[in-house]
Backbone bond lengths (Angstrom), bond angles and torsions (degrees), N, CA, C in turn:
res aa  C-N    CA-C-N  psi(-1)  N-CA   C-N-CA  omega(-1)  CA-C   N-CA-C  phi
1 M - - - 1.466 - - 1.512 109.84 -
2 P 1.314 117.59 142.87 1.467 119.45 -179.77 1.513 110.75 -69.46
3 V 1.289 115.91 156.28 1.459 121.64 178.34 1.507 108.36 -113.89
4 P 1.342 117.70 163.20 1.462 119.93 -179.42 1.514 110.83 -62.94
5 N 1.351 114.93 147.54 1.459 119.33 179.13 1.509 109.98 -62.97
6 V 1.320 116.27 131.66 1.452 122.01 179.19 1.510 107.90 -121.54
7 P 1.319 119.90 130.99 1.453 121.14 -177.69 1.503 111.18 -67.94
8 S 1.317 116.34 148.91 1.449 120.31 177.23 1.509 109.38 -72.52
9 R 1.361 116.95 164.32 1.443 121.18 179.08 1.514 111.23 -60.96
10 D 1.367 116.07 -36.62 1.457 119.27 -179.47 1.522 111.25 -67.67
11 S 1.354 115.77 -45.66 1.462 118.87 -177.25 1.501 111.93 -66.51
12 G 1.307 117.48 -26.93 1.467 119.71 -179.30 1.504 112.75 -102.50
13 S 1.339 117.35 11.93 1.458 119.37 -175.73 1.521 112.11 -61.38
14 D 1.344 116.44 -36.49 1.460 119.15 178.69 1.512 110.63 -61.96
15 N 1.364 115.16 -40.45 1.463 119.31 -179.43 1.521 110.88 -64.70
16 F 1.349 115.04 -45.73 1.458 118.48 178.82 1.524 110.45 -62.51
17 G 1.342 116.06 -39.13 1.451 119.69 -179.16 1.513 112.12 -64.13
18 K 1.352 115.87 -42.75 1.462 119.45 -179.74 1.519 110.89 -67.04
19 S 1.351 116.74 -40.60 1.459 119.57 178.38 1.519 110.12 -64.29
20 S 1.361 115.92 -41.13 1.454 119.46 179.33 1.520 110.35 -63.24
21 S 1.351 116.53 -39.89 1.463 119.81 178.55 1.516 110.76 -62.80
22 L 1.332 116.42 -40.22 1.463 121.09 178.38 1.512 110.41 -60.10
23 Y 1.339 116.06 -48.27 1.455 119.08 -179.14 1.517 111.33 -65.97
24 A 1.328 117.75 -34.05 1.463 120.57 177.63 1.521 110.44 -61.97
25 I 1.337 116.12 -41.60 1.464 120.49 178.06 1.522 110.56 -62.98
26 L 1.345 115.57 -43.81 1.466 119.89 179.47 1.523 110.88 -61.14
27 I 1.340 115.84 -41.67 1.464 120.09 -179.67 1.525 110.26 -61.50
28 K 1.347 117.01 -45.02 1.457 120.43 -179.77 1.524 111.37 -61.24
29 L 1.335 116.03 -43.31 1.462 119.62 179.48 1.517 111.43 -62.10
30 M 1.348 116.01 -42.60 1.452 119.43 -178.42 1.522 111.98 -69.96
31 K 1.334 116.74 -33.40 1.455 119.52 177.07 1.524 110.57 -63.41
32 K 1.338 116.32 -41.31 1.459 120.08 178.29 1.520 110.66 -62.96
33 R 1.333 116.12 -42.98 1.464 119.36 179.41 1.516 111.04 -65.96
34 K 1.338 117.16 -38.15 1.460 120.57 179.65 1.518 111.07 -66.06
35 I 1.332 117.41 -38.40 1.457 120.83 176.77 1.526 109.73 -62.52
36 L 1.349 116.06 -43.27 1.463 120.42 177.67 1.517 110.43 -60.86
37 T 1.330 116.32 -42.61 1.464 120.41 -179.88 1.518 111.10 -62.97
38 L 1.324 117.43 -41.57 1.461 121.01 178.43 1.523 111.21 -63.01
39 I 1.336 116.61 -37.22 1.458 119.97 176.44 1.518 110.76 -63.08
40 I 1.340 114.70 -43.61 1.470 118.91 178.49 1.524 110.52 -63.32
41 L 1.341 116.50 -39.18 1.467 120.17 177.01 1.530 110.64 -57.31
42 A 1.329 115.45 -44.57 1.462 119.71 -179.44 1.528 111.12 -64.35
43 I 1.351 116.14 -43.72 1.467 120.34 179.06 1.521 110.47 -62.04
44 S 1.341 115.47 -42.27 1.462 119.64 179.99 1.519 111.07 -62.34
45 S 1.337 116.35 -43.33 1.461 119.77 -177.53 1.520 111.65 -65.58
46 L 1.368 117.02 -33.87 1.457 120.37 178.84 1.522 111.68 -68.77
47 S 1.332 116.15 -22.49 1.468 119.78 -177.50 1.519 112.38 -85.39
48 I 1.328 117.06 -1.29 1.458 121.28 -175.76 1.526 110.19 -86.23
49 N 1.304 117.28 128.07 1.462 120.81 168.69 1.505 108.43 -155.13
50 A 1.305 116.29 154.54 1.470 121.73 -171.21 1.525 112.05 -66.06
51 E 1.354 118.03 -36.36 1.455 119.61 -176.61 1.515 111.91 -63.09
52 E 1.316 117.38 -43.09 1.459 121.02 -179.98 1.504 110.72 -62.06
53 V 1.320 117.43 -39.37 1.455 121.28 -179.48 1.515 111.08 -66.12
54 E 1.335 115.97 -40.64 1.462 119.64 -178.05 1.526 111.47 -72.73
55 N 1.339 116.85 -36.54 1.458 120.33 -174.69 1.517 113.72 -82.13
56 N 1.325 117.85 -21.70 1.472 120.31 -176.50 1.519 108.82 -90.05
57 I 1.310 116.89 92.47 1.464 121.60 -176.06 1.523 111.41 -71.62
58 K 1.329 116.83 -32.00 1.455 119.98 -177.56 1.513 112.53 -62.91
59 E 1.325 117.10 -32.31 1.451 120.20 -178.65 1.527 109.49 -81.41
60 R 1.304 115.58 60.34 1.456 121.49 -173.95 1.523 111.32 -84.58
61 K 1.316 112.98 160.20 1.459 119.69 173.97 1.526 108.46 -71.72
62 A 1.331 116.85 131.98 1.464 118.73 -176.47 1.517 110.50 -155.69
63 N 1.342 116.02 141.32 1.451 120.27 170.04 1.526 108.25 -65.85
64 H 1.311 116.65 151.70 1.456 118.03 177.37 1.520 111.46 -158.14
65 V 1.324 114.76 160.47 1.458 123.60 173.66 1.520 107.11 -125.52
66 Y 1.337 116.54 152.74 1.450 118.55 -178.45 1.525 110.93 -148.67
67 I 1.320 114.38 156.58 1.458 122.06 173.40 1.528 107.16 -131.38
68 R 1.313 115.75 137.28 1.462 121.69 -174.94 1.523 109.09 -128.32
69 R 1.312 116.04 128.02 1.468 121.97 177.17 1.524 108.72 -99.09
70 N 1.341 116.15 119.45 1.457 121.83 -174.94 1.529 110.97 -108.94
71 N 1.314 114.96 143.54 1.460 121.48 177.23 1.535 107.61 -141.12
72 G 1.343 117.61 116.54 1.453 118.75 -175.94 1.509 113.30 -162.08
73 Y 1.340 115.72 -148.37 1.457 122.06 -177.87 1.523 109.29 -134.42
74 A 1.334 115.68 161.59 1.461 120.84 -178.72 1.522 109.96 -137.08
75 A 1.324 115.82 134.24 1.464 122.29 171.87 1.527 106.81 -133.62
76 P 1.334 117.45 71.39 1.464 121.47 -173.46 1.527 113.08 -77.54
77 N 1.326 115.10 166.45 1.461 120.77 -178.08 1.528 112.00 -67.75
78 E 1.321 117.76 -23.91 1.458 119.87 175.92 1.523 111.69 -59.87
79 F 1.347 117.20 -33.09 1.458 119.58 176.65 1.527 110.75 -64.46
80 N 1.333 116.23 -37.13 1.461 119.86 177.26 1.523 111.44 -64.19
81 M 1.337 116.03 -41.04 1.462 119.58 178.56 1.529 110.43 -65.87
82 Y 1.328 116.07 -41.16 1.458 120.21 176.63 1.529 110.48 -60.47
83 N 1.317 115.69 -42.88 1.458 121.26 -179.05 1.528 111.84 -65.59
84 S 1.338 117.07 -21.66 1.466 120.94 177.89 1.527 111.66 -73.96
85 F 1.328 116.50 -23.55 1.457 121.07 -177.04 1.519 113.64 -98.48
86 F 1.326 117.24 -29.53 1.458 120.60 -170.84 1.529 111.56 -126.40
87 P 1.342 117.48 145.47 1.470 121.88 -178.05 1.520 112.32 -80.75
88 I 1.335 116.52 80.22 1.460 119.65 -178.08 1.514 109.42 -132.16
89 S 1.321 115.70 172.05 1.453 121.25 176.46 1.524 109.04 -133.87
90 F 1.342 116.10 137.38 1.453 120.62 176.75 1.528 110.97 -104.96
91 A 1.340 116.22 15.27 1.457 119.94 -173.35 1.519 112.84 -69.83
92 Y 1.331 118.29 -16.72 1.456 120.02 -172.94 1.525 114.15 -101.18
93 E 1.287 117.56 -12.20 1.459 118.16 -176.90 1.526 110.22 -158.30
94 I 1.326 116.08 132.73 1.461 122.20 174.07 1.520 107.09 -111.00
95 P 1.323 118.49 123.66 1.466 119.75 -177.56 1.523 111.99 -58.95
96 S 1.324 116.55 131.71 1.459 121.18 175.23 1.522 108.91 -86.80
97 I 1.332 115.88 153.89 1.459 121.27 -177.57 1.528 109.25 -135.27
98 Q 1.316 116.05 146.32 1.457 123.34 173.61 1.526 107.42 -134.15
99 Y 1.329 116.24 132.00 1.463 119.16 -178.78 1.522 109.85 -161.51
100 N 1.334 115.87 167.00 1.460 123.02 179.73 1.517 110.58 -112.04
101 T 1.325 115.94 140.32 1.466 122.31 172.80 1.519 108.21 -111.01
102 F 1.327 116.86 131.13 1.458 122.69 178.03 1.531 108.81 -113.17
103 G 1.333 117.10 138.49 1.457 118.99 -178.90 1.511 112.96 -153.95
104 F 1.324 115.22 168.49 1.462 122.09 177.50 1.521 109.41 -149.42
105 V 1.328 116.17 156.17 1.464 123.22 172.09 1.517 107.23 -134.97
106 R 1.334 116.61 127.32 1.466 121.32 179.69 1.517 109.44 -131.91
107 F 1.332 116.34 124.45 1.460 121.14 -178.51 1.526 110.94 -77.04
108 I 1.321 114.56 149.02 1.465 121.96 177.81 1.521 107.35 -91.19
109 A 1.337 115.93 100.81 1.475 122.99 -177.49 1.522 109.05 51.36
110 D 1.346 117.38 -132.02 1.457 121.96 -179.95 1.515 112.40 -103.65
111 S 1.317 116.58 21.86 1.458 120.86 -177.01 1.528 111.18 -82.45
112 K 1.324 114.72 179.86 1.457 121.04 176.09 1.522 112.34 -89.51
113 F 1.324 116.72 8.00 1.459 121.71 -178.16 1.526 110.63 -105.14
114 S 1.313 115.58 145.71 1.454 120.94 174.38 1.523 109.16 -141.58
115 I 1.331 115.61 156.48 1.464 122.70 176.17 1.522 107.87 -103.51
116 E 1.324 116.18 130.57 1.461 120.78 178.18 1.521 110.21 -124.74
117 G 1.304 115.89 136.83 1.456 121.19 175.31 1.512 110.08 -133.69
118 N 1.314 117.50 142.16 1.460 120.55 175.16 1.520 109.41 -152.43
119 F 1.305 115.34 155.68 1.464 119.82 -179.90 1.524 109.79 -156.99
120 F 1.321 115.24 158.00 1.451 121.46 173.38 1.518 108.37 -153.23
121 E 1.313 115.45 160.85 1.457 122.17 170.91 1.519 108.58 -154.33
122 Y 1.317 115.64 150.50 1.455 119.75 176.27 1.518 109.70 -152.11
123 K 1.303 114.21 159.15 1.464 121.57 179.43 1.524 108.36 -135.89
124 K 1.319 115.37 127.53 1.454 121.62 179.25 1.519 108.42 -114.56
125 T 1.316 117.14 115.59 1.460 121.09 -178.21 1.526 110.56 -109.93
126 N 1.308 114.75 155.29 1.467 121.98 175.46 1.530 113.14 53.72
127 S 1.320 115.48 42.77 1.463 119.23 175.92 1.520 109.21 -71.65
128 S 1.314 116.76 123.87 1.457 120.04 -179.19 1.523 110.49 -89.00
129 F 1.319 116.10 155.51 1.447 121.59 177.69 1.518 108.21 -151.29
130 D 1.318 115.94 167.50 1.455 121.37 177.74 1.521 109.32 -96.34
131 R 1.315 115.76 114.84 1.459 121.45 178.92 1.531 108.83 -89.79
132 I 1.332 116.82 129.90 1.460 121.89 179.89 1.519 109.85 -113.28
133 N 1.297 116.61 122.75 1.459 121.38 175.40 1.535 108.10 -76.28
134 P 1.353 117.79 116.88 1.467 119.84 -175.28 1.521 113.91 -68.02
135 Y 1.337 116.76 -14.11 1.461 119.90 -177.69 1.526 112.09 -95.53
136 T 1.338 117.31 -30.91 1.465 120.82 -178.18 1.523 113.20 -114.01
137 D 1.357 117.07 -11.86 1.464 122.73 -177.57 1.522 112.83 64.49
138 Q 1.314 117.66 15.34 1.457 121.04 177.24 1.530 109.67 -79.43
139 I 1.329 115.45 143.71 1.462 121.50 -178.09 1.522 109.82 -108.49
140 S 1.325 115.92 133.45 1.460 121.18 176.52 1.520 108.55 -140.15
141 K 1.325 116.40 157.19 1.450 121.78 -179.64 1.523 110.14 -82.26
142 G 1.335 115.64 144.44 1.453 120.79 177.52 1.514 110.35 -139.45
143 N 1.332 116.40 169.87 1.456 122.57 178.64 1.520 108.64 -110.33
144 L 1.326 115.49 122.33 1.461 120.63 -175.86 1.520 112.65 -72.10
145 G 1.325 117.78 -29.53 1.455 121.21 -176.11 1.518 110.20 114.76
146 T 1.322 116.49 -152.80 1.458 122.33 -177.52 1.523 109.84 -113.81
147 Y 1.337 115.66 125.60 1.463 120.77 177.04 1.519 108.88 -110.02
148 Y 1.335 115.91 129.89 1.469 122.28 -179.21 1.521 109.00 -126.03
149 R 1.339 116.38 140.63 1.466 120.29 177.40 1.517 109.56 -148.09
150 S 1.327 116.40 140.61 1.457 121.22 175.10 1.526 108.77 -142.86
151 E 1.319 114.86 151.31 1.470 120.75 -179.55 1.519 109.02 -144.83
152 Q 1.341 117.06 137.10 1.452 123.00 176.38 1.529 109.27 -129.50
153 N 1.333 116.08 136.90 1.461 121.95 178.73 1.520 109.79 -130.80
154 L 1.329 116.16 137.37 1.461 122.24 173.00 1.522 106.47 -129.78
155 L 1.354 116.26 115.94 1.462 121.50 -169.18 1.524 111.39 -123.16
156 L 1.330 114.69 149.82 1.456 122.00 168.98 1.524 106.65 -107.30
157 N 1.337 116.57 115.61 1.460 121.84 -179.01 1.520 111.07 -96.04
158 Y 1.330 115.70 139.86 1.465 121.20 172.41 1.521 107.87 -117.34
159 H 1.341 116.61 115.86 1.456 122.24 -177.10 1.524 108.40 -89.66
160 L 1.332 115.05 88.92 1.468 120.04 -177.24 1.522 110.04 -59.24
161 I 1.328 115.99 -49.43 1.461 122.54 170.57 1.517 106.44 -127.15
162 E 1.322 115.18 121.80 1.463 119.97 -171.79 1.517 112.03 -55.72
163 N 1.339 115.43 128.10 1.463 123.09 179.80 1.529 113.54 61.72
164 R 1.321 117.44 20.65 1.455 120.59 179.33 1.535 111.70 -130.61
165 I 1.307 117.08 -57.53 1.461 121.57 -178.71 1.527 109.04 -126.81
166 I 1.334 115.73 122.68 1.458 121.15 -179.18 1.527 108.82 -130.43
167 F 1.322 116.38 124.06 1.463 122.36 173.01 1.519 108.53 -102.50
168 N 1.324 117.16 145.76 1.464 118.52 177.81 1.523 111.14 -140.38
169 L 1.306 113.84 152.40 1.463 122.60 178.42 1.517 107.17 -144.91
170 G 1.325 117.01 137.24 1.458 117.79 -178.11 1.512 113.11 -170.98
171 I 1.318 114.28 -164.10 1.460 121.74 -179.12 1.522 109.14 -115.05
172 Q 1.318 114.62 150.12 1.462 120.90 -177.17 1.524 109.10 -135.58
173 R 1.312 115.37 141.65 1.455 121.52 175.77 1.520 108.55 -127.80
174 L 1.320 115.65 136.59 1.460 120.97 -176.09 1.519 109.84 -137.16
175 Q 1.334 116.68 130.33 1.459 122.29 175.22 1.527 108.68 -132.48
176 S 1.324 116.55 140.09 1.459 120.66 176.53 1.527 109.31 -150.42
177 D 1.342 115.01 158.16 1.458 119.03 -171.86 1.525 110.28 -160.29
178 L 1.319 116.40 134.94 1.460 122.74 172.63 1.518 107.81 -124.00
179 S 1.322 117.30 122.59 1.466 119.61 -174.68 1.517 111.23 -147.67
180 D 1.309 114.01 154.80 1.461 121.45 175.16 1.523 107.21 -166.44
181 G 1.306 117.02 161.74 1.448 120.62 179.46 1.508 112.14 -170.15
182 R 1.302 114.09 162.24 1.457 121.36 177.73 1.514 106.54 -140.60
183 F 1.328 115.35 120.02 1.463 120.90 -173.62 1.537 111.06 -54.53
184 A 1.321 114.29 132.54 1.468 123.04 178.25 1.529 112.59 64.25
185 F 1.351 116.02 22.58 1.454 118.04 177.86 1.536 111.67 -136.96
186 Y 1.347 117.80 -61.80 1.459 119.34 -178.79 1.528 109.73 -157.52
187 N 1.334 115.76 166.94 1.453 122.66 176.33 1.526 108.28 -159.79
188 Y 1.330 116.29 139.27 1.465 118.70 173.65 1.521 109.88 -143.35
189 N 1.317 114.60 151.07 1.454 122.55 179.18 1.522 108.34 -149.47
190 F 1.337 116.41 119.75 1.463 122.33 175.62 1.524 106.95 -122.09
191 S 1.323 117.62 123.08 1.459 119.47 -174.29 1.526 111.53 -143.48
192 Q 1.347 114.46 160.32 1.463 122.68 177.28 1.519 108.67 -133.65
193 N 1.341 115.82 143.43 1.465 121.27 179.43 1.525 108.04 -143.28
194 F 1.356 116.96 110.67 1.461 121.15 -173.12 1.524 111.48 -129.52
195 N 1.340 115.22 151.34 1.458 123.48 172.34 1.525 108.02 -139.52
196 G 1.346 117.05 150.43 1.451 118.44 177.63 1.508 112.93 171.75
197 L 1.339 115.55 -158.71 1.454 122.90 -175.37 1.519 111.06 -105.56
198 T 1.321 115.16 149.48 1.452 121.59 176.06 1.518 109.17 -139.10
199 A 1.328 116.99 144.49 1.464 121.87 -179.53 1.514 108.95 -144.74
200 G 1.342 115.90 149.89 1.451 118.14 -178.38 1.514 113.33 -165.32
201 V 1.332 114.92 -177.58 1.462 122.14 178.61 1.527 108.03 -140.16
202 L 1.326 116.00 144.53 1.460 122.44 178.25 1.518 108.03 -130.27
203 L 1.326 116.75 126.86 1.461 122.75 177.46 1.518 109.34 -115.06
204 E 1.340 114.55 145.41 1.462 119.96 -177.31 1.518 109.52 -138.69
205 S 1.322 116.29 137.24 1.465 120.65 179.91 1.521 110.35 -81.27
206 T 1.328 115.90 171.42 1.460 120.15 174.52 1.527 109.33 -72.97
207 R 1.343 115.59 162.26 1.463 120.64 177.79 1.522 110.71 -76.15
208 F 1.334 115.55 141.83 1.456 122.06 174.38 1.519 106.64 -132.35
209 Y 1.334 116.06 100.60 1.460 122.13 -173.37 1.530 110.47 54.97
210 G 1.299 116.00 38.69 1.461 121.14 177.42 1.513 114.40 89.68
211 F 1.328 119.35 -12.38 1.460 122.67 -179.41 1.529 111.16 -92.79
212 Y 1.317 115.90 152.29 1.462 120.89 176.55 1.530 109.21 -155.60
213 I 1.315 115.89 163.99 1.464 123.40 176.33 1.524 108.39 -120.98
214 S 1.318 116.04 137.87 1.461 121.44 178.76 1.518 109.02 -132.77
215 A 1.325 116.81 144.40 1.457 121.60 179.02 1.524 109.09 -142.03
216 G 1.327 115.90 145.64 1.457 119.53 -177.23 1.515 113.29 -143.83
217 Y 1.312 113.96 159.62 1.459 121.21 177.67 1.535 107.54 -140.61
218 R 1.351 115.41 140.78 1.466 119.64 179.87 1.527 109.87 -143.74
219 Y 1.329 115.13 143.56 1.462 120.84 179.31 1.526 108.29 -128.90
220 S 1.340 115.79 135.63 1.463 121.16 -176.46 1.526 110.48 -126.50
221 I 1.323 115.27 140.11 1.461 122.21 172.93 1.521 107.37 -122.09
222 L 1.337 116.73 111.09 1.458 122.32 -174.93 1.524 110.34 -121.58
223 N 1.322 115.30 152.28 1.460 122.19 175.56 1.525 108.88 -128.78
224 G 1.320 116.12 151.37 1.461 119.55 177.91 1.510 110.89 174.05
225 F 1.331 114.91 -148.97 1.461 120.37 -176.37 1.526 110.83 -133.86
226 T 1.304 114.71 147.12 1.460 122.68 171.26 1.525 107.95 -105.15
227 D 1.307 116.40 131.59 1.461 120.32 -179.61 1.524 109.89 -110.57
228 I 1.327 116.22 126.65 1.458 122.78 179.51 1.528 107.95 -122.38
229 N 1.310 116.21 122.81 1.467 120.04 -177.20 1.529 108.45 -146.58
230 H 1.323 115.51 113.60 1.465 120.40 179.07 1.527 108.65 -135.37
231 S 1.322 115.83 129.00 1.459 120.23 179.00 1.514 109.70 -135.77
232 I 1.328 116.18 150.10 1.456 121.72 178.90 1.524 108.58 -142.78
233 V 1.309 115.82 136.75 1.465 120.95 -179.78 1.521 108.95 -75.51
234 T 1.323 116.33 126.21 1.464 121.14 179.28 1.521 112.08 -100.00
235 S 1.340 116.37 -22.88 1.455 120.34 177.47 1.516 108.56 -152.32
236 A 1.345 116.00 101.69 1.464 119.71 179.96 1.523 110.91 -66.05
237 R 1.323 117.04 -33.49 1.458 120.76 -178.77 1.523 111.13 -65.94
238 N 1.345 116.81 -40.33 1.466 120.78 -178.29 1.524 113.34 -99.27
239 F 1.339 116.69 7.43 1.466 122.05 -178.99 1.532 111.55 53.76
240 E 1.318 115.83 46.14 1.454 121.06 178.80 1.529 109.79 -106.75
241 F 1.323 115.92 141.53 1.456 119.84 178.84 1.524 109.97 -148.63
242 A 1.331 115.63 156.77 1.456 122.56 175.24 1.518 108.24 -105.23
243 Q 1.333 116.85 141.46 1.460 120.69 -176.18 1.521 110.42 -135.29
244 I 1.323 115.51 137.36 1.458 122.75 176.73 1.526 107.62 -121.80
245 K 1.338 116.75 123.16 1.459 120.58 -175.68 1.524 110.23 -136.16
246 D 1.343 115.07 150.21 1.455 121.24 173.38 1.523 108.03 -162.20
247 N 1.323 116.51 153.08 1.457 121.32 -178.95 1.535 109.45 -145.14
248 P 1.343 117.49 63.39 1.461 120.05 -174.28 1.527 113.38 -73.20
249 F 1.333 115.73 143.61 1.466 120.93 170.85 1.521 108.00 -65.63
250 T 1.341 116.50 138.60 1.461 120.59 -171.67 1.522 111.09 -135.99
251 K 1.329 115.69 140.03 1.462 122.63 172.39 1.519 108.84 -107.20
252 Y 1.324 115.19 142.10 1.465 121.19 -171.75 1.532 108.29 -132.02
253 Y 1.342 116.51 117.74 1.461 122.10 -179.39 1.525 108.25 -115.86
254 A 1.327 116.61 115.46 1.463 120.67 -172.63 1.517 111.84 -123.88
255 T 1.327 115.90 144.48 1.464 122.18 172.44 1.522 108.95 -123.22
256 E 1.312 115.06 146.54 1.469 120.96 178.50 1.514 108.86 -137.37
257 T 1.318 116.99 130.09 1.465 122.42 172.96 1.521 108.62 -122.92
258 K 1.318 115.86 145.07 1.465 118.88 179.11 1.517 110.22 -146.13
259 L 1.311 115.14 152.10 1.458 123.48 178.66 1.520 108.05 -133.46
260 I 1.333 116.20 132.25 1.468 121.41 -174.60 1.525 109.65 -130.62
261 I 1.318 116.36 136.42 1.460 123.02 168.89 1.524 106.77 -114.44
262 G 1.335 116.88 117.98 1.455 120.95 -174.06 1.518 113.41 -119.55
263 Y 1.317 114.32 162.81 1.459 121.29 177.62 1.526 108.60 -140.20
264 E 1.335 115.70 126.72 1.461 121.15 179.49 1.523 107.93 -86.11
265 F 1.324 114.90 94.15 1.461 121.25 -174.98 1.522 111.29 -64.33
266 T 1.339 116.18 -47.30 1.465 123.14 173.16 1.527 107.49 -139.43
267 D 1.330 116.40 -177.46 1.457 119.77 176.98 1.528 111.56 -63.85
268 S 1.337 117.25 -20.79 1.462 120.86 -175.93 1.523 113.95 -112.15
269 I 1.322 117.95 -19.47 1.467 121.46 -176.01 1.526 110.51 -114.60
270 L 1.312 115.54 129.49 1.459 121.74 179.24 1.520 108.98 -128.13
271 L 1.326 117.57 130.35 1.457 123.35 179.65 1.529 109.19 -113.19
272 S 1.337 116.87 146.00 1.461 118.70 -178.83 1.523 111.82 -153.33
273 L 1.337 114.57 155.05 1.459 124.01 173.75 1.526 107.59 -128.47
274 G 1.333 116.31 150.75 1.448 117.59 179.98 1.514 112.61 -174.71
275 F 1.333 115.09 -174.61 1.453 120.62 175.13 1.522 109.11 -139.89
276 T 1.329 115.20 155.18 1.450 122.97 179.25 1.524 109.29 -132.30
277 D 1.320 116.52 134.95 1.461 122.41 174.07 1.519 108.88 -118.89
278 Q 1.318 116.98 131.80 1.461 122.37 177.92 1.527 109.02 -128.76
279 S 1.315 115.68 135.42 1.459 120.95 173.74 1.515 108.19 -139.58
280 A 1.324 116.51 151.76 1.458 120.20 -176.95 1.515 111.07 -145.28
281 K 1.316 114.87 142.55 1.462 122.36 171.39 1.523 107.24 -100.71
282 V 1.318 116.93 127.23 1.460 122.51 -176.64 1.533 108.60 -113.10
283 V 1.334 116.29 124.10 1.464 121.64 -178.10 1.527 108.92 -118.97
284 Q 1.321 116.80 105.17 1.461 122.18 178.90 1.525 110.53 -93.67
285 N 1.348 115.51 147.72 1.460 119.29 168.19 1.525 109.38 -61.33
286 R 1.304 116.55 158.45 1.465 120.56 -177.75 1.531 110.95 -55.08
287 S 1.314 115.91 135.08 1.460 121.96 -176.87 1.527 111.63 -61.17
288 Q 1.331 115.31 138.36 1.473 122.16 177.23 1.529 111.43 -114.97
289 I 1.319 116.75 20.72 1.467 121.03 -179.87 1.530 110.00 -61.33
290 I 1.329 115.21 135.35 1.463 121.49 176.83 1.527 108.68 -127.94
291 T 1.305 116.73 127.62 1.460 121.93 176.64 1.526 108.87 -115.30
292 S 1.326 115.77 -172.58 1.463 119.64 -175.51 1.525 113.18 -77.67
293 D 1.341 118.05 -13.72 1.465 119.25 176.88 1.523 109.27 -138.55
294 S 1.311 116.53 150.72 1.457 122.27 -173.83 1.528 112.74 -65.43
295 F 1.339 117.71 -33.42 1.464 120.20 -179.26 1.527 110.71 -63.53
296 S 1.337 117.33 -48.18 1.463 120.80 179.50 1.520 111.01 -64.32
297 T 1.337 116.04 -36.85 1.460 119.81 178.55 1.522 111.15 -61.19
298 I 1.312 116.85 -49.52 1.462 121.37 -179.53 1.524 110.87 -64.38
299 L 1.329 116.67 -41.73 1.458 120.93 -177.10 1.525 111.56 -64.36
300 I 1.325 116.94 -49.01 1.464 120.21 -178.08 1.520 110.51 -66.40
301 R 1.336 117.55 -42.56 1.464 120.22 178.15 1.528 111.25 -58.64
302 S 1.320 116.80 -47.35 1.464 120.12 -178.09 1.520 111.49 -67.00
303 N 1.330 117.58 -37.86 1.462 120.32 177.71 1.526 111.20 -60.89
304 I 1.327 116.97 -44.76 1.464 121.08 -179.58 1.518 110.78 -65.77
305 E 1.330 117.00 -44.86 1.458 120.20 -179.60 1.525 111.83 -66.10
306 Y 1.326 116.64 -27.39 1.458 121.24 -178.55 1.530 112.27 -81.85
307 T 1.319 117.82 -34.52 1.470 120.58 -171.71 1.526 114.65 -110.27
308 A 1.333 119.50 -32.94 1.468 121.47 -171.15 1.522 111.20 -86.51
309 K 1.342 115.97 71.91 1.459 117.89 -176.14 1.529 113.70 -146.45
310 N 1.326 118.86 15.27 1.460 119.51 176.79 1.519 110.48 -162.32
311 E 1.322 115.31 162.63 1.458 120.92 172.45 1.520 109.56 -155.71
312 Y 1.345 115.81 155.74 1.449 122.27 -174.78 1.531 110.05 -139.89
313 F 1.335 114.53 141.79 1.458 120.57 177.10 1.524 108.42 -140.78
314 G 1.293 116.42 147.99 1.455 121.08 175.62 1.509 109.86 -150.83
315 S 1.330 116.74 143.32 1.465 119.07 -179.62 1.520 110.59 -156.47
316 T 1.311 115.04 150.32 1.455 122.16 166.57 1.525 106.88 -101.24
317 F 1.330 116.76 158.87 1.461 118.15 -176.86 1.520 111.36 -152.25
318 A 1.320 113.63 158.60 1.458 123.01 171.08 1.516 107.04 -124.87
319 S 1.332 116.17 137.35 1.463 119.74 -172.41 1.521 110.80 -135.57
320 I 1.326 115.09 148.51 1.464 121.30 172.33 1.522 108.28 -127.61
321 T 1.319 116.64 133.60 1.464 122.64 -176.93 1.524 109.79 -123.29
322 Y 1.321 115.69 135.38 1.466 121.59 175.87 1.506 108.36 -111.77
323 K 1.341 116.30 120.28 1.468 122.22 179.98 1.528 109.13 -101.25
324 Y 1.333 115.05 141.89 1.473 119.42 -179.55 1.516 111.48 -145.24
């Protein structure tokens, strides 16, 4: 059975180049933010001393719950997989995202340990993009489909110095999906499902008239599977269709840096603003995609192996925390 037309590497080189340029810009921006975060980490650590911790009664250990409103951008690996199948460019627009993060921290009796859990999910529908015809260079608008992502974390925190230095270790689960379809014409689904370990450190400065600065770093090692499923109807009359499928084992290495400026409004209410940068290296097993002809098989496999290996996210946020 015939398979959908796939552009050659040469014909789509401009698209790959523009996407690569976009990611290069994102990398540079995130590197600058990470350097800033590391500077803040150093400043925070210099502000730590035992006397301040003992004398500041207000900065007490307390259970708390929080909600965080995030506003940012997404360049997930599913876009790379999509770009491997279709002649498009993402150089002109990065989908914006808005979502809420919910979390809690509960101390274990009077110990220095606490349990923390947080999760978020969001769905972005009808994301528009600029489609470039590799043969005519004409640009037209298209609909990317629906992108879904969710993340859950369960952490054990160790408060080395209360409200100053916190180490954490825990488990993380991540699911994401990009899909779209048109009845009796085509359907595609690119998804990731990972589980694994995450560890990090959070530093916090002393209060100055209720204000403080906090900075954190986290590293995750996850394992799971990437699912690739694309089908197109070749004959509606005879109910014939071509299908491309793969389910490679995948390793996922992620880093997250964040910077927070907070204000202790009351003994129970804490307000904060900040930003978070996330980047990940994605390592898939060699593609096993098989199509109806060897040329398309080699082309699609090489495109996926060449492009589907990273993702980037960034967001600013506002948060409110209730301590009890």
